[in-house]
VOGU-3710 file (C-alpha; in Angstrom, 3 decimals, decimal comma):
1> msrpiplplp> 68,128/203,455/-62,804  65,104/200,897/-63,802  66,443/198,246/-66,187  64,993/198,531/-69,750  62,675/196,147/-71,462  64,993/193,664/-73,214  64,656/193,341/-77,199  63,077/190,035/-78,230  65,803/187,514/-79,557  65,292/187,178/-83,283
11> sltrpaapaa> 63,337/184,355/-84,642  65,796/181,844/-86,340  63,803/179,090/-87,402  63,566/178,863/-91,007  59,813/178,626/-92,374  58,448/175,759/-93,980  58,519/175,584/-97,780  54,824/176,546/-99,091  52,541/174,012/-100,374  51,811/173,792/-104,200
21> svpappeges> 48,307/175,764/-103,722  47,592/178,036/-100,757  44,218/179,620/-100,466  44,236/182,976/-99,218  44,503/183,512/-95,882  41,885/185,278/-93,466  41,941/189,082/-93,114  43,391/188,790/-89,424  46,032/185,827/-90,277  46,789/188,390/-93,364
31> ksadmfrkqr> 47,805/191,124/-90,762  49,741/188,746/-88,564  52,032/187,651/-91,591  52,421/191,396/-92,186  53,593/192,025/-88,797  56,098/189,069/-89,122  57,345/190,178/-92,440  57,918/193,583/-90,979  59,580/192,329/-88,125  61,643/190,157/-90,163
41> dearqqreia> 62,680/193,065/-92,234  63,589/195,089/-89,403  65,863/192,458/-87,958  67,715/191,908/-91,454  68,336/195,689/-91,425  69,348/195,450/-87,859  71,800/192,533/-88,501  73,167/194,399/-91,911  73,833/197,675/-89,728  75,685/195,304/-87,219
51> rqqreemrrq> 77,595/193,366/-90,167  78,697/197,174/-91,389  79,797/197,963/-87,845  82,250/194,852/-87,817  83,490/195,379/-90,995  84,194/199,035/-90,260  85,749/198,181/-86,900  87,767/195,354/-88,693  89,082/198,095/-91,389  89,901/200,480/-88,889
61> rdelrarvdl> 91,720/197,803/-86,757  93,741/196,612/-89,793  94,324/200,166/-90,937  95,870/200,980/-87,727  98,339/197,138/-87,515  99,780/198,466/-90,953  100,717/201,730/-89,644  102,224/200,288/-86,222  103,928/197,491/-88,544  105,117/200,255/-90,713
71> leaqvtqaaa> 106,680/202,754/-87,732  108,236/199,374/-86,191  109,869/198,778/-89,567  111,264/202,312/-89,712  112,226/202,011/-86,363  114,534/198,892/-86,797  115,780/200,121/-89,922  116,759/203,535/-88,554  118,496/201,740/-85,453  120,093/199,379/-88,124
81> agldvkvppa> 121,418/202,346/-89,766  122,792/203,540/-86,861  120,442/206,317/-86,405  119,544/207,720/-82,722  116,065/206,256/-82,244  113,829/207,362/-79,460  111,352/204,655/-78,966  108,329/206,061/-76,762  108,237/204,447/-73,121  105,584/201,835/-72,935
91> rdvaeldlfa> 102,450/202,624/-71,204  102,912/202,761/-67,439  100,007/201,807/-65,287  97,937/204,543/-64,252  94,722/205,980/-62,288  91,363/206,480/-63,489  90,543/209,938/-64,452  86,865/209,780/-65,253  86,549/213,817/-65,738  89,216/213,912/-68,392
101> leaersrqlp> 88,320/210,746/-69,996  84,589/212,578/-70,307  85,624/215,774/-71,738  87,863/214,122/-74,440  84,681/212,103/-75,361  82,274/215,188/-75,301  84,716/216,524/-77,887  84,279/213,547/-80,031  80,364/213,100/-79,664  78,991/215,646/-82,457
111> eirakrdrgl> 81,077/213,888/-84,886  80,001/210,319/-83,811  76,416/211,907/-83,950  77,018/213,269/-87,336  78,195/209,880/-88,459  75,305/207,962/-87,268  72,798/210,586/-88,696  74,358/210,172/-92,185  73,818/206,437/-91,927  77,653/205,796/-91,795
121> plsireaall> 78,615/202,533/-89,489  79,813/202,963/-86,293  82,222/201,349/-84,237  81,708/199,241/-81,254  83,470/202,105/-79,024  81,326/205,068/-80,921  78,395/203,281/-80,566  78,881/202,711/-76,380  79,680/206,224/-76,023  76,039/207,123/-77,986
131> gerlvppklr> 74,712/204,223/-75,804  74,060/203,574/-72,038  77,388/203,340/-69,915  78,455/202,471/-66,109  81,358/203,013/-64,441  81,234/200,022/-61,965  81,247/200,063/-58,381  84,340/199,043/-56,208  83,639/198,015/-52,973  85,998/199,909/-50,378
141> lvpsraapgp> 85,068/197,726/-47,291  87,102/194,979/-45,936  85,198/192,007/-46,056  85,040/189,385/-43,235  86,686/186,191/-44,555  84,516/182,687/-44,489  85,788/179,561/-46,465  83,202/177,889/-48,353  82,184/174,505/-47,278  81,543/171,132/-49,076
151> diafltvana> 78,544/172,353/-50,423  80,430/174,724/-52,787  81,433/173,286/-55,900  83,958/175,107/-58,238  84,578/174,383/-62,149  87,273/175,657/-64,592  87,898/174,649/-68,113  91,612/174,448/-69,267  93,969/172,721/-72,090  97,462/172,060/-71,776
161> aftagveall> 98,477/175,302/-72,672  96,566/176,552/-69,495  98,185/174,300/-66,974  100,078/177,232/-65,321  96,772/179,120/-65,161  95,155/175,882/-63,236  98,033/175,576/-61,230  97,988/179,364/-60,228  94,191/179,346/-59,599  94,292/176,029/-57,197
171> lsllrvypgf> 97,265/177,714/-55,076  95,490/180,802/-54,961  92,420/179,592/-53,376  94,797/177,487/-50,995  96,441/180,687/-49,480  93,580/182,478/-49,158  91,277/179,825/-47,583  94,307/177,439/-45,936  91,654/174,907/-45,159  89,783/174,614/-48,654
181> gctvhichdg> 88,401/171,412/-49,270  86,004/171,697/-52,123  85,674/169,753/-54,891  87,181/171,432/-58,202  85,856/170,286/-61,465  88,298/170,780/-64,614  87,003/170,609/-67,673  89,300/169,617/-70,889  89,648/168,616/-74,426  91,976/165,533/-73,441
191> tlnrfvqarl> 95,441/167,241/-73,126  95,351/167,098/-69,697  97,058/163,744/-69,713  97,717/161,563/-66,865  100,754/163,347/-65,920  99,178/166,715/-65,927  96,517/165,162/-63,887  98,699/163,883/-61,383  100,774/167,225/-61,092  97,711/168,910/-60,482
201> rslypnlvfi> 96,726/166,269/-57,945  100,255/167,001/-56,222  98,759/170,475/-55,657  95,261/169,872/-54,523  93,904/166,172/-54,220  90,199/166,962/-54,675  90,182/167,522/-58,170  87,231/165,686/-60,889  88,796/165,994/-64,564  85,734/165,974/-67,350
211> epdmawfdsv> 86,411/165,601/-70,769  82,980/166,311/-72,134  81,367/164,943/-75,173  81,452/168,044/-77,608  80,709/166,501/-80,887  77,474/168,536/-81,078  79,603/171,651/-81,210  81,049/170,495/-84,690  77,881/171,976/-86,470  78,023/175,533/-84,613
221> psisdnhkri> 79,531/177,956/-87,429  81,610/181,012/-86,075  81,462/184,588/-86,793  83,517/186,440/-83,758  87,262/186,492/-83,144  86,809/184,993/-79,715  84,448/182,380/-81,025  87,191/181,039/-83,549  90,013/181,492/-81,043  88,819/179,495/-78,261
231> gklgymnmeg> 86,564/176,794/-79,951  84,731/174,436/-78,223  86,843/174,595/-75,046  85,525/178,067/-74,548  82,151/176,463/-74,058  82,765/174,150/-71,438  81,968/176,050/-68,989  78,191/174,786/-69,249  79,067/171,907/-67,560  78,664/173,339/-64,502
241> laltgfsrvi> 74,800/173,772/-65,206  74,896/169,792/-65,081  76,457/169,679/-61,529  73,654/168,289/-59,206  73,929/168,285/-55,491  75,534/171,488/-54,344  74,425/174,757/-52,953  76,470/176,757/-55,572  78,257/176,012/-58,446  81,153/178,778/-58,979
251> lldsdvlvtg> 82,439/179,203/-62,660  86,057/180,518/-62,652  88,151/180,964/-65,631  91,394/179,267/-65,594  93,255/182,525/-65,737  92,033/184,001/-62,716  93,629/184,426/-59,386  91,764/184,483/-55,994  93,379/187,633/-54,141  91,121/187,829/-51,179
261> diselwqgds> 87,868/186,549/-49,815  85,086/185,585/-52,408  82,319/184,683/-49,517  80,090/187,120/-51,505  80,031/184,416/-54,276  77,928/182,117/-52,617  75,381/184,339/-51,023  71,791/184,959/-51,703  69,489/182,850/-54,082  70,153/184,309/-57,560
271> yavcydcgdr> 72,685/184,007/-60,108  76,059/186,153/-59,253  78,057/188,044/-61,842  80,376/190,990/-62,435  80,424/193,851/-64,920  82,757/193,493/-67,739  85,230/196,272/-67,963  88,604/196,139/-69,129  90,174/198,425/-71,879  87,368/201,026/-70,911
281> eyvsrsevtg> 86,535/201,846/-67,462  82,595/201,713/-68,049  80,380/198,960/-68,947  77,815/198,948/-71,780  74,271/197,809/-71,961  73,093/195,212/-74,298  69,771/196,213/-76,111  68,902/192,595/-76,944  69,334/191,553/-73,044  68,286/195,195/-71,539
291> dwvfnsgmis> 70,994/194,717/-68,807  74,623/195,588/-68,430  77,201/193,182/-69,874  78,794/190,696/-67,640  81,944/188,941/-67,900  81,843/184,960/-68,035  85,188/184,592/-66,093  83,062/184,348/-63,149  79,356/183,189/-62,717  77,858/181,711/-59,361
301> ipghmtgpaa> 75,319/179,463/-59,858  72,504/178,602/-57,528  72,316/175,059/-56,909  68,360/174,902/-57,451  69,055/176,459/-60,986  71,105/173,381/-62,345  70,332/170,456/-63,767  69,235/168,721/-66,921  66,892/171,315/-68,235  69,111/174,368/-67,594
311> yaefremvkt> 71,862/172,378/-69,280  69,656/171,616/-72,729  68,348/175,302/-72,606  72,079/176,477/-72,438  73,050/174,083/-75,303  70,355/175,321/-77,268  71,379/178,582/-76,982  74,901/177,693/-78,232  73,357/175,953/-81,533  70,666/178,610/-82,424
321> yaaaevcpvi> 72,649/182,108/-81,212  76,556/181,409/-81,225  76,657/182,165/-84,984  73,865/184,843/-84,911  73,781/188,542/-85,176  72,015/189,423/-82,017  73,448/192,623/-80,439  76,683/194,351/-81,601  77,636/194,937/-77,796  77,909/191,124/-77,258
331> drfadqkiwn> 78,313/189,337/-80,749  82,218/189,501/-80,558  82,356/187,335/-77,761  82,109/183,688/-77,557  80,531/181,877/-74,205  80,134/185,233/-72,531  77,489/186,258/-75,553  75,788/183,117/-74,585  75,912/183,523/-71,010  74,330/186,933/-71,626
341> lflrdkpktf> 71,691/185,561/-73,205  70,909/182,807/-71,199  70,636/184,823/-67,586  68,404/187,921/-69,758  65,389/186,742/-67,624  66,722/184,998/-65,094  67,446/186,526/-61,367  71,339/187,871/-61,215  72,787/189,781/-58,694  75,669/192,482/-60,041
351> lpinyncnik> 78,628/192,169/-57,870  81,632/195,371/-57,344  84,519/194,796/-59,717  86,110/193,571/-56,968  85,090/190,101/-57,691  86,335/189,654/-61,272  88,353/192,688/-61,922  90,248/192,485/-65,499  93,878/192,764/-65,331  93,872/195,778/-67,800
361> ylakflngqt> 91,394/197,698/-65,661  93,476/197,211/-62,860  96,498/198,779/-64,724  94,739/201,577/-66,838  92,333/202,667/-63,928  93,279/201,450/-60,358  97,324/202,245/-60,621  97,954/198,542/-60,466  97,067/198,423/-56,762  94,988/195,416/-55,512
371> egisllhfag> 93,925/196,417/-52,165  90,437/195,415/-52,006  90,314/193,028/-54,925  89,353/189,480/-54,393  89,632/188,164/-57,876  91,746/189,067/-60,831  91,210/188,314/-64,111  94,017/187,926/-66,664  92,067/188,050/-69,803  94,061/188,771/-73,177
381> pkpwnskqyv> 97,391/187,502/-73,588  98,327/185,212/-70,672  100,900/186,085/-68,484  102,534/182,374/-68,323  103,077/182,550/-72,404  106,992/181,982/-72,314  109,215/179,534/-72,195  109,494/179,820/-68,816  106,224/178,276/-67,739  105,128/176,535/-70,656
391> asehiqpvks> 106,649/174,146/-73,160  107,585/175,679/-76,152  104,761/174,011/-78,425  102,260/175,753/-76,085  103,392/179,148/-76,576  100,949/181,060/-78,157  101,414/184,227/-80,912  100,403/187,441/-79,470  98,513/189,243/-81,681  96,778/191,644/-79,467
401> raltypkpwl> 98,380/195,055/-78,721  96,418/195,622/-75,656  98,103/196,741/-72,563  99,440/193,434/-70,494  100,175/193,580/-66,780  101,518/190,031/-65,648  103,469/191,154/-62,485  100,724/190,347/-60,241  100,145/186,912/-61,835  104,036/186,203/-61,771
411> dayreamfrt> 104,898/187,194/-58,259  101,960/185,305/-56,886  102,411/182,289/-58,919  106,403/181,871/-58,270  105,931/182,691/-54,562  103,118/179,751/-53,899  104,891/177,156/-56,448  108,415/178,147/-55,228  106,998/177,190/-51,686  104,524/174,103/-52,463
421> rgqaylahaa> 107,254/172,688/-54,835  109,939/173,174/-52,381  107,973/171,715/-49,752  106,759/168,479/-51,574  110,399/167,575/-52,572  111,869/167,708/-48,889  108,887/165,388/-47,846  109,539/163,114/-50,555  113,557/163,426/-50,118  112,994/162,841/-46,196
431> ahrrrrpvld> 110,989/159,337/-46,939  112,894/158,431/-49,889  116,361/159,710/-50,902  119,573/158,021/-51,044  122,030/159,590/-47,969  124,978/157,438/-48,602  127,144/155,906/-51,571  126,268/152,693/-53,385  129,878/151,084/-52,224  131,584/150,750/-48,969
441> gslirgrrtc> 134,998/151,538/-50,085  136,021/154,150/-52,462  137,897/156,152/-49,844  141,357/157,006/-51,800  144,055/158,439/-50,316  141,776/159,573/-46,960  138,980/161,165/-48,838  135,977/159,320/-50,435  136,112/159,808/-54,354  133,666/159,448/-56,834
451> lmigngpsla> 133,938/159,504/-60,737  131,634/161,496/-63,210  131,945/159,761/-66,482  130,757/162,194/-69,672  129,764/160,797/-72,822  132,861/162,197/-74,569  134,652/160,568/-77,724  138,005/160,331/-75,496  136,289/157,600/-73,694  137,566/155,621/-76,134
461> qtdlsvaegv> 141,050/156,232/-74,986  140,384/156,217/-71,449  141,367/153,248/-69,333  138,397/153,139/-66,714  139,809/149,754/-65,002  142,101/151,664/-62,698  138,495/152,952/-61,284  137,747/149,616/-60,412  136,086/149,974/-56,871  135,267/153,597/-57,210
471> ekfafnwfil> 131,848/155,043/-56,854  130,730/155,860/-60,759  128,327/158,533/-62,044  127,332/157,849/-65,533  124,989/160,197/-67,378  122,033/160,247/-69,798  122,858/158,085/-72,974  125,815/156,380/-71,112  123,363/153,138/-71,766  124,980/153,068/-75,175
481> sdafdtmrpq> 128,259/151,631/-74,034  128,956/148,015/-74,459  130,665/148,122/-71,120  127,771/149,368/-69,071  127,088/145,726/-67,631  130,763/145,177/-67,044  131,748/148,413/-65,257  128,392/148,655/-63,602  128,328/152,755/-62,792  126,075/152,655/-59,546
491> hlvlgshmlf> 124,487/155,760/-60,507  122,871/157,053/-63,782  122,172/160,840/-63,979  119,088/161,624/-66,429  119,710/165,512/-66,014  118,902/166,489/-69,772  115,074/167,644/-70,028  115,471/166,791/-73,664  115,611/163,199/-72,557  111,884/163,423/-71,512
501> ggwattdprf> 110,468/165,716/-74,267  112,130/169,569/-73,248  111,586/171,770/-70,120  107,865/172,032/-68,855  106,510/169,527/-70,947  103,225/168,399/-70,219  103,675/165,129/-72,170  107,120/163,538/-71,103  108,302/160,536/-72,364  111,884/159,059/-73,005
511> pegylerlra> 113,070/158,765/-76,421  112,413/155,949/-78,660  114,265/153,025/-77,757  115,475/154,585/-74,736  113,639/152,478/-71,891  113,920/149,439/-73,790  117,681/149,994/-73,741  117,807/150,896/-70,058  115,614/147,678/-69,286  117,754/145,057/-71,151
521> hrhrpvlwts> 120,474/145,896/-68,966  121,431/143,048/-66,420  122,830/146,083/-64,131  120,235/148,377/-62,444  122,006/151,229/-61,305  120,705/154,448/-59,124  118,682/156,602/-61,025  118,881/160,339/-60,553  116,754/163,087/-62,382  114,391/166,105/-61,991
531> fyfreyledi> 111,692/165,874/-59,693  109,536/167,483/-62,396  109,205/163,827/-63,620  108,535/161,842/-60,753  104,322/161,399/-61,641  105,789/160,632/-65,431  108,128/157,645/-64,108  105,880/156,539/-60,958  102,955/156,373/-63,929  105,350/153,958/-66,150
541> glhrefeiny> 106,430/151,884/-62,700  109,818/152,554/-63,202  110,131/153,509/-59,757  109,147/149,399/-58,793  112,325/148,577/-60,933  114,745/151,121/-60,118  115,784/153,195/-57,130  115,068/156,625/-58,312  116,208/159,667/-56,580  115,512/163,467/-57,360
551> glfekpfkrf> 116,894/166,985/-57,442  114,890/170,254/-57,629  116,070/171,149/-61,010  113,103/172,601/-62,737  111,478/175,575/-64,407  111,045/178,426/-63,273  113,525/178,237/-60,852  116,639/177,014/-62,328  119,224/180,001/-63,198  122,189/179,629/-65,485
561> idrvgrynad> 125,323/179,728/-63,179  126,950/181,693/-65,996  124,540/184,775/-65,594  124,227/184,511/-61,620  128,014/183,901/-61,207  127,397/181,408/-58,125  126,494/177,702/-57,787  124,259/176,496/-55,617  125,025/172,750/-55,127  122,839/172,145/-51,931
571> idsflddgrt> 120,272/169,536/-53,210  117,700/170,392/-50,624  117,033/173,641/-52,645  116,324/174,308/-56,258  119,529/173,633/-58,352  120,857/175,686/-61,023  121,849/175,041/-64,639  125,092/174,019/-65,335  124,501/173,641/-68,827  125,898/169,944/-68,582
581> gvislgipaa> 124,084/167,287/-66,080  127,458/166,811/-64,455  127,110/170,150/-62,790  123,392/170,502/-62,303  122,686/167,423/-60,919  125,454/165,037/-60,885  127,735/166,875/-58,512  124,931/167,906/-56,336  124,026/163,972/-55,760  127,686/163,684/-55,161
591> lsmgferill> 127,996/166,063/-52,071  124,727/165,157/-50,647  126,285/161,503/-49,885  129,593/162,952/-48,381  131,845/162,535/-51,418  134,565/164,700/-50,792  136,773/164,376/-54,220  135,373/164,508/-57,500  137,173/163,312/-60,670  135,813/164,080/-64,119
601> vgcdsnynqp> 136,636/161,462/-67,485  134,968/161,727/-70,613  133,904/165,554/-70,414  135,892/166,686/-73,505  134,001/170,068/-73,450  134,327/170,994/-76,833  131,526/170,405/-78,785  131,501/171,405/-82,239  135,226/173,014/-81,698  137,843/173,159/-84,306
611> gteskyfydm> 139,435/169,786/-84,774  136,893/167,494/-83,076  135,271/165,089/-85,229  132,398/164,155/-82,980  130,507/164,760/-79,687  130,084/161,579/-77,998  131,384/158,170/-77,845  128,821/156,548/-79,615  127,344/156,673/-83,112  124,419/159,966/-83,253
621> aqhtsaetre> 122,493/157,741/-85,066  121,374/156,129/-82,036  121,023/159,449/-79,941  117,071/159,623/-80,455  116,262/162,356/-77,914  116,579/166,041/-79,126  119,411/168,261/-78,369  120,446/172,181/-78,009  120,862/173,857/-81,058  124,107/173,678/-82,676
631> ssltetwtee> 124,601/177,234/-82,678  124,193/177,304/-78,740  126,419/174,337/-78,031  128,995/175,995/-80,324  128,849/179,570/-78,859  128,895/177,757/-75,163  132,197/175,545/-75,363  134,512/178,078/-77,181  137,590/178,590/-75,170  136,220/181,661/-73,849
641> grghfvykvv> 132,655/180,940/-73,550  129,922/180,237/-71,031  130,690/176,298/-70,561  134,149/177,188/-69,347  133,415/179,943/-66,972  130,775/177,763/-65,329  133,668/174,703/-64,528  135,372/177,802/-62,885  132,634/179,011/-60,605  132,259/175,309/-59,990
651> aeelerrgve> 135,573/174,464/-58,952  135,873/177,960/-56,527  132,818/176,821/-54,789  133,911/172,715/-54,298  137,441/174,207/-53,155  135,550/176,725/-50,844  133,999/173,812/-49,444  137,014/171,618/-49,263  136,016/169,005/-52,005  138,843/168,085/-54,450
661> fldctvggal> 138,023/168,654/-58,291  140,156/167,404/-60,729  139,403/166,759/-64,609  140,977/163,568/-65,317  139,398/163,706/-69,244  142,060/162,378/-71,975  142,936/165,527/-73,739  140,173/167,570/-72,510  139,506/170,991/-73,152  138,820/172,174/-69,813
671> rtvpkatlae> 141,320/174,927/-68,638  139,471/175,900/-65,535  139,514/173,041/-63,501  142,747/171,417/-62,333  143,998/168,615/-64,411  145,028/164,987/-63,417  145,572/161,447/-65,051  143,244/158,567/-63,134  146,214/156,856/-62,592  147,935/159,601/-60,515
681> vlvpghgepg> 145,001/159,803/-58,118  143,756/156,154/-58,158  146,934/154,028/-58,233  149,350/154,258/-55,740  153,051/155,769/-56,741  151,784/157,539/-59,656  152,614/160,848/-58,222  150,749/163,913/-57,070  147,489/164,546/-58,918  146,670/168,113/-59,832
691> r> 150,303/169,188/-60,596
//
């Protein structure tokens, strides 16, 4: 099928104001002016039709949303009233049946044509059905694998909310090409701070971070929803045109996974692109480009076509056409619209859908099967958009009702991160983690004994003088204790994620005043914290002031002990969440150093319960880090709550290991751990503990 001649791009240059007195033009010039006015009027008419089409599409969309919202409200009300509500099942993955689809469309075409003939605006889908369409080819041949050389550059774009996407992209390249060594450029808006950059370099070191100057973009108006949603960040992939000295520059969105060989991307002398398909099995042709619409999630640029001239041309097209109505098929896109216009007169090769397969296409038309697919594109709602993978401030509201199929990304990401983070931790621990107690003594009644000091208010009634010479673990805000420098706890466990800003934060930092208070103490305890925060602590130089040890305690691999019913205390593996730092990190650290008896004090375990006046031994005004929700604390530490169940599971596991576990908290609420007093355990002649 030959490629149609593209329509001319509309002239968007504003004509100069006429002079006060203009002589009549010659006859030839008058005809040229008439032709120009005719073309201008036709262009205006086309833009008006396109505007009406967009308004009709938005009206239909809003009407559908209103109907869905009403149905959901009715279902919710019926369920609340106790009625038997049958909710239709979610759409499952499916396989393409083109005959059935076309048969249904053929029944719709007469009505669509009649609508067009009456001059009514058509939706984009309706216009596409009347236009030229193509079902993209899919390669069925197993390709040979050829790794990219150092002459191939990669470029992606991200902000802090897309950090997990970049991690997955890098790890997928390394999985397909174990010897991968290409330079990967990451354009960002400044939110990929030093911590994020260090974490990404821990996965793959050959990264170049670019924060482009996009001030010029502020004057570019927006018309499409995509343009408004992604803003200047979405246009930063144009920086690939500025990279020189490479044989190829490959642009990949940060929501793609490399799942197979992509060596086809660096073959030939022309641009390489892929058809834009997703919700529908076909791709449409743009009248203004004369070609099939391609997706900008993967574009391979020949090295000889980059440089200042190409960069300047693209930038000028953004300024000129980003807010212009040029073609209904591509006007709804942001950077993808500009790339299709930019390449309209440049040599390009359309690759099979294997090399940029939209996840919706995979689910709806390939039955979710990935064989032969080399690059998966998770356009639409992102599979990492949950608190398991990103900080709460980066959770994006999902307004789209499009089909989502996150499983391939989740499976690939979790498997790769589990292996990579585990290996990185073990390598660091082998070289740096403490293996022996700080004190040579602590042998009490034949057992190496340590003391876990919680921050409960009962510490005010606890005589810790009897624990002189016993290895002590303090936690989080114990630095507020006036006795810190005299008691000199050997270990300080920073087990609360709240102390750094929350789980999966991309901007960890200590709460106001904490670091200053810690550094002001004369005593320097051994620190223990989550391996997730290593890059932050090294960036602020804390590892040069304190001995720091880590546990592999981080999302998405931590599990709540009360949910899984098991306690994993092996510090060489991913640790589980005991809803308190004593269990999550303190006890695994103690076991790794060979302690055989673990005592608890200050573990009141009665947050917000009747009769309690405070949560901690210190004034809450000094507690400047965020806290767990009050309702969650209250529910967790009721007498039959999850917190007490966790201690029961832990006590059973320690007993199985032959480790004595005793609660010596004065007036503590724990009922699932054997009781004792410190004096009974530590002072000779005070009787048998645990009775």
